[in-house]
C-alpha positions as CSV (number, residue, x, y, z in Angstrom):
1,M,-7.4,11.6,2.2
2,D,-3.9,11.4,4.5
3,A,-5.8,10.4,7.4
4,F,-7.4,7.4,5.2
5,R,-3.7,6.3,4.6
6,T,-3.5,5.5,8.2
7,I,-6.4,3.6,8.3
8,A,-5.8,1.9,5.3
9,A,-2.2,1.0,6.3
10,V,-3.6,-0.3,10.0
11,M,-6.3,-2.6,7.9
12,V,-3.6,-4.4,6.2
13,L,-1.2,-4.3,9.6
14,F,-3.8,-5.9,11.8
15,S,-5.1,-8.6,9.0
16,H,-1.5,-9.8,8.7
17,T,-0.9,-9.6,12.4
18,R,-4.0,-11.4,13.2
19,D,-3.0,-14.2,10.5
20,I,0.3,-14.8,12.1
21,V,-0.8,-14.9,15.8
22,M,-4.5,-16.3,15.9
23,Q,-5.8,-19.4,14.1
24,D,-8.5,-18.7,11.9
25,Y,-12.1,-18.0,13.2
26,G,-13.6,-20.8,15.1
27,G,-17.1,-20.1,15.7
28,V,-16.4,-17.9,19.4
29,A,-19.2,-15.2,18.7
30,W,-17.6,-12.4,20.7
31,T,-14.5,-12.3,18.6
32,M,-16.3,-11.9,15.3
33,P,-15.4,-7.9,15.7
34,V,-11.8,-8.6,15.5
35,Y,-12.0,-11.3,12.6
36,F,-14.1,-8.6,10.6
37,A,-11.3,-6.0,11.2
38,A,-8.9,-8.8,10.4
39,S,-10.5,-9.4,7.1
40,L,-9.9,-6.2,5.6
41,G,-6.5,-6.3,4.4
42,H,-7.1,-6.4,1.0
43,T,-9.3,-3.9,1.0
44,G,-6.9,-1.6,2.6
45,V,-4.4,-2.2,-0.8
46,V,-7.3,-1.1,-2.8
47,L,-8.1,2.2,-0.9
48,F,-4.4,2.8,-1.2
49,F,-4.6,2.2,-5.2
50,V,-7.8,4.6,-5.2
51,M,-5.7,7.3,-3.2
52,S,-2.5,6.9,-5.2
53,G,-4.2,7.2,-8.6
54,Y,-5.9,10.6,-7.2
55,W,-2.4,12.3,-6.2
56,I,-0.2,11.1,-8.8
57,S,-2.5,11.6,-11.7
58,A,-2.6,15.5,-10.3
59,S,1.2,15.1,-10.2
60,V,1.5,14.1,-13.7
61,E,-0.8,16.7,-15.2
62,S,0.9,19.6,-13.5
63,R,4.3,18.4,-14.7
64,V,3.4,17.0,-18.5
65,A,3.7,20.1,-20.0
66,G,7.0,20.7,-18.4
67,K,10.5,21.0,-20.8
68,S,11.9,17.8,-18.8
69,F,8.6,15.9,-17.9
70,W,10.5,12.5,-17.6
71,P,13.7,13.4,-15.4
72,E,11.7,15.6,-12.9
73,Y,8.7,13.3,-12.5
74,L,11.0,10.2,-12.2
75,I,13.3,11.5,-9.8
76,A,10.2,12.8,-7.6
77,R,8.7,8.9,-7.9
78,L,11.7,7.0,-7.2
79,S,12.8,9.3,-4.4
80,R,9.6,8.7,-2.6
81,L,9.6,5.2,-3.1
82,W,13.4,4.3,-2.7
83,V,14.1,6.6,0.4
84,V,11.6,3.9,2.3
85,L,11.8,1.0,0.0
86,I,15.8,0.4,0.2
87,P,16.3,0.8,4.0
88,A,13.2,-1.4,4.4
89,L,14.5,-4.3,2.4
90,I,17.8,-4.1,4.6
91,L,15.9,-4.2,7.7
92,G,13.6,-6.8,6.6
93,G,16.1,-9.0,5.5
94,L,18.2,-8.8,8.8
95,L,15.0,-9.7,10.6
96,D,13.9,-12.6,8.5
97,F,17.8,-14.0,8.6
98,F,17.7,-13.6,12.3
99,G,13.9,-15.2,12.8
100,D,14.4,-18.2,10.1
101,Q,18.2,-18.8,10.4
102,I,19.5,-18.0,13.8
103,A,16.3,-18.3,16.0
104,H,14.7,-21.1,13.7
105,L,11.1,-19.5,14.7
106,P,8.7,-22.3,13.3
107,A,6.5,-19.4,11.9
108,Y,9.0,-19.1,9.3
109,Q,8.6,-22.5,7.9
110,N,4.8,-22.0,8.0
111,V,4.1,-24.8,9.9
112,I,1.7,-22.5,12.2
113,G,-0.9,-22.7,9.6
114,S,-1.0,-18.9,8.7
115,H,-2.0,-17.7,5.1
116,S,0.1,-14.4,4.8
117,L,3.3,-16.3,4.3
118,T,4.0,-18.4,1.4
119,G,7.1,-20.2,0.0
120,D,10.8,-20.3,1.3
121,V,12.0,-17.2,3.0
122,A,15.2,-18.4,2.8
123,A,15.4,-19.0,-0.9
124,R,14.0,-15.5,-1.1
125,L,17.1,-13.6,0.5
126,N,19.6,-13.5,-2.1
127,M,21.1,-10.5,-4.0
128,P,19.4,-11.1,-7.5
129,T,15.9,-10.9,-5.4
130,F,17.0,-8.0,-3.4
131,L,17.8,-6.0,-6.6
132,S,14.6,-7.0,-8.3
133,N,12.9,-5.8,-5.6
134,A,14.8,-2.6,-5.6
135,F,13.7,-2.0,-9.2
136,F,10.2,-3.0,-8.7
137,L,10.1,-6.4,-10.4
138,Q,9.0,-8.5,-7.8
139,T,6.2,-10.8,-8.7
140,I,7.4,-10.1,-12.5
141,A,10.8,-11.3,-12.8
142,A,11.2,-12.5,-9.1
143,P,9.6,-13.4,-5.8
144,V,9.1,-10.9,-3.2
145,W,12.2,-10.1,-0.8
146,G,12.1,-12.7,1.9
147,S,8.9,-12.8,4.0
148,N,7.5,-9.2,2.9
149,G,4.7,-10.3,0.5
150,P,3.2,-6.9,0.8
151,L,5.9,-5.8,-1.2
152,W,4.0,-7.0,-4.2
153,S,1.8,-3.9,-4.4
154,L,4.8,-1.5,-4.5
155,A,5.8,-3.1,-8.0
156,A,2.2,-2.3,-9.1
157,E,2.3,1.0,-7.7
158,F,5.7,1.9,-9.7
159,W,4.5,0.3,-12.8
160,Y,0.8,2.3,-12.3
161,Y,3.3,5.4,-12.2
162,L,4.6,4.5,-15.6
163,F,1.2,3.4,-17.2
164,F,-0.4,6.5,-16.3
165,P,1.7,9.2,-17.9
166,T,2.4,6.7,-20.8
167,I,-1.0,6.5,-21.8
168,M,-1.7,10.3,-21.1
169,I,0.9,11.4,-23.3
170,M,0.1,8.9,-26.2
171,A,-3.6,10.1,-26.0
172,T,-2.9,13.7,-26.1
173,R,0.2,13.9,-27.9
174,T,2.0,16.4,-25.9
175,R,5.7,14.8,-26.3
176,R,7.4,11.7,-27.1
177,V,7.2,8.4,-24.9
178,P,10.4,6.7,-24.7
179,W,10.4,3.5,-26.5
180,L,12.1,1.5,-23.5
181,V,9.2,3.1,-21.4
182,L,6.7,1.9,-23.4
183,L,7.9,-1.7,-24.1
184,A,8.5,-2.1,-20.5
185,C,5.0,-1.2,-19.7
186,I,3.6,-3.1,-22.6
187,A,5.9,-6.3,-21.2
188,V,4.7,-5.7,-17.5
189,S,1.1,-5.7,-18.3
190,L,1.3,-8.9,-20.4
191,V,3.3,-10.8,-17.7
192,N,1.5,-10.0,-14.6
193,Q,-2.2,-9.6,-15.2
194,Q,-2.7,-8.9,-11.6
195,I,-1.1,-5.6,-12.1
196,L,-2.8,-4.8,-15.3
197,F,-6.4,-5.2,-13.4
198,G,-5.4,-3.3,-10.6
199,F,-4.6,-0.1,-12.6
200,F,-8.3,-0.1,-13.1
201,V,-8.6,0.4,-9.8
202,W,-5.9,3.0,-9.6
203,L,-7.7,5.0,-12.5
204,L,-10.7,5.8,-9.9
205,G,-8.3,8.1,-8.2
206,Y,-7.9,9.9,-11.5
207,A,-12.0,10.1,-12.0
208,L,-11.9,11.5,-8.4
209,Q,-9.2,14.1,-9.3
210,I,-11.3,14.8,-12.5
211,I,-14.6,15.2,-10.5
212,H,-13.1,17.2,-7.9
213,R,-11.2,19.5,-10.4
214,S,-14.5,20.2,-12.5
215,H,-17.1,20.9,-9.6
216,W,-19.1,17.8,-11.5
217,A,-22.4,19.1,-11.2
218,G,-23.4,15.7,-10.2
219,E,-21.6,16.2,-6.7
220,R,-25.0,17.9,-5.7
221,I,-26.4,14.8,-5.3
222,F,-24.1,14.0,-2.7
223,A,-24.3,17.5,-1.0
224,S,-25.8,16.5,2.1
225,R,-25.3,14.6,5.5
226,L,-27.8,11.9,4.3
227,A,-25.6,11.1,1.3
228,L,-22.7,10.8,3.5
229,W,-23.8,8.4,5.8
230,L,-25.5,6.5,3.1
231,S,-22.4,6.2,1.1
232,L,-20.7,5.1,4.4
233,A,-23.4,2.7,4.9
234,V,-23.1,1.1,1.4
235,L,-19.3,1.0,1.9
236,M,-19.1,-0.5,5.3
237,A,-21.7,-3.1,3.8
238,A,-19.4,-4.1,1.0
239,F,-16.6,-4.9,3.9
240,A,-18.9,-7.2,5.6
241,L,-19.9,-9.1,2.6
242,N,-16.2,-9.3,1.7
243,S,-15.6,-10.5,5.3
244,V,-18.2,-12.9,5.3
245,I,-17.8,-14.1,1.7
246,K,-14.0,-13.7,0.8
247,D,-13.3,-11.4,-2.3
248,S,-16.8,-11.5,-3.0
249,V,-17.0,-7.8,-3.9
250,P,-14.6,-7.2,-6.8
251,D,-11.8,-4.8,-6.3
252,I,-12.9,-2.4,-8.9
253,V,-16.5,-2.4,-7.3
254,M,-15.0,-1.8,-3.6
255,G,-13.0,1.0,-5.5
256,V,-16.1,2.7,-6.7
257,F,-17.8,2.4,-3.4
258,F,-15.0,4.4,-1.6
259,S,-14.8,7.0,-4.3
260,A,-18.4,7.7,-4.1
261,F,-17.7,7.7,0.0
262,V,-15.1,10.3,-0.8
263,I,-17.1,12.5,-3.2
264,A,-19.9,12.6,-0.5
265,L,-17.4,13.1,2.1
266,R,-16.0,16.3,0.1
267,A,-19.6,17.5,-1.2
268,S,-21.0,17.5,2.4
269,S,-18.1,20.0,3.5
270,A,-17.9,18.1,7.0
271,P,-15.3,19.6,9.1
272,F,-12.4,17.4,9.8
273,P,-12.3,16.2,13.4
274,R,-9.4,18.2,14.9
275,C,-8.7,15.1,17.2
276,L,-7.7,13.1,14.3
277,E,-5.0,15.5,13.0
278,W,-2.4,13.2,14.5
279,M,-3.6,10.3,12.0
280,A,-3.6,12.6,9.1
281,L,0.3,13.5,10.0
282,Y,0.9,9.6,10.4
283,G,-0.7,9.2,7.0
284,R,1.0,11.9,4.9
285,K,4.4,11.0,6.8
286,S,4.6,7.6,8.1
287,S,1.9,5.0,6.7
288,Y,4.1,4.0,3.5
289,S,6.7,3.0,6.2
290,L,4.3,1.3,8.4
291,Y,3.2,-0.7,4.9
292,A,6.7,-1.4,3.9
293,I,8.3,-2.9,7.2
294,H,5.6,-4.3,9.1
295,F,5.5,-7.9,8.0
296,P,9.2,-8.6,8.6
297,I,8.8,-7.5,12.0
298,V,4.9,-9.2,12.7
299,I,6.3,-12.4,11.7
300,L,9.4,-12.2,13.8
301,L,7.7,-10.9,16.9
302,G,4.4,-13.0,16.2
303,G,6.7,-16.2,15.6
304,L,8.4,-15.6,19.1
305,A,4.9,-15.3,20.7
306,V,3.7,-18.2,19.2
307,G,6.0,-21.0,18.8
308,S,4.6,-23.6,16.8
309,A,1.0,-23.1,17.2
310,R,-1.1,-20.0,16.9
311,Y,-3.3,-18.6,19.9
312,A,-7.0,-20.0,19.6
313,A,-9.5,-17.2,19.5
314,G,-10.0,-15.8,22.4
315,G,-8.5,-12.8,24.8
316,A,-4.9,-13.6,24.8
317,G,-4.6,-13.9,21.4
318,I,-6.4,-10.8,20.8
319,L,-4.3,-9.0,23.4
320,M,-1.1,-10.2,21.8
321,T,-2.5,-9.3,18.0
322,C,-3.5,-5.8,19.8
323,A,0.3,-5.5,21.3
324,I,2.4,-6.3,18.2
325,S,0.2,-4.0,15.8
326,I,1.1,-1.1,18.1
327,A,4.7,-2.1,18.4
328,C,4.6,-2.3,14.6
329,F,2.7,1.4,14.5
330,V,5.2,2.8,16.6
331,A,8.4,1.1,15.1
332,A,7.2,2.4,11.7
333,F,7.0,6.0,13.1
334,G,10.8,5.8,14.1
335,F,11.7,4.6,10.7
336,S,9.7,7.0,8.9
337,L,11.4,9.7,11.0
338,V,15.1,8.8,9.1
339,T,13.5,7.7,5.9
340,E,10.0,9.0,4.9
341,W,10.4,12.6,6.6
342,N,13.3,13.3,4.5
343,T,11.9,12.5,1.4
344,D,12.5,16.1,0.3
345,Q,16.1,16.4,0.8
346,V,16.7,12.7,-1.1
347,R,14.9,14.4,-4.1
348,R,16.8,17.3,-4.0
349,K,20.3,15.1,-3.9
350,M,19.1,13.0,-6.6
351,T,18.1,16.2,-8.6
352,R,22.0,17.7,-8.1
353,V,23.2,14.3,-9.1
354,Y,21.0,14.0,-12.4
355,A,22.3,17.5,-13.1
356,R,25.7,17.0,-12.7
357,V,25.8,13.6,-14.5
358,T,24.1,15.3,-17.6
359,N,26.0,18.6,-17.3
360,R,22.6,20.8,-16.4
361,D,23.5,22.9,-13.6
């Protein structure tokens, strides 16, 4: 699952980089594999939602019976999110200001024909927008910060972190749900339908958790290498269909296909390749950082590279796309060393501050 985090983050990264650097597919047959890989950005977000539901639902269930569920749970979740998000907002704002207001790159005005950037970047670099994004209200009460459109999914993630325990507690009656949390969840689900629909994809991760924990008898159906390869083939076919006909496979169906593949992978007891351990480590410690900071870096480097016109489909454009993607991948690792790798320390500090404020030493 950790390795899948890296794969999903790279899918999103490569999609955005291609869009900023290279023109849309123009019929050059040999470039089709590149455009296929670059078409899977939204699918990467779907995979993230399923994996998030898998991990967070387990965290909720393990904590919900505790004496102070909400404080402990929110500190755990906010420390995880803020340790990357706040520095990412600052870094992204600085890069956007330089690229747009100082370098005056055409990419920020979206005159190069890309699809990833919409709206006025400069108009979204202000304190109300910064605070709204810091408190996960982008696309709900404010636009995303600067050029960083991918931040929309972080707002969705945060609210899923509230949706799930709220529903679970109300269903099991294990404790009370704070009325403010309940009202906020209802308001967000009404204001932003995209977030609400994405929650059903997120819940597929919870279904995975139930299946794995209960040793579901149906897992035997998947307990063969043949089932593993078949499930992978179906998943890749769905990827291909989405590439040919944009968004032809609904997110919920894509999530089901991915979940089936994960079940088959687990049931087959296939050993994890040792050569990919670095990918699992990156996914566990740096993939969130890559997701949070990649777009401001991509549009700055891409804007410097392309000027007023994107590369045509060809070798030069592919090399530049790969070079910028690798630069983002490495930069995110460095960024994560001072942010994401220190999540536990930030969590402990937040816990101590909460204890002092509430006199619960």
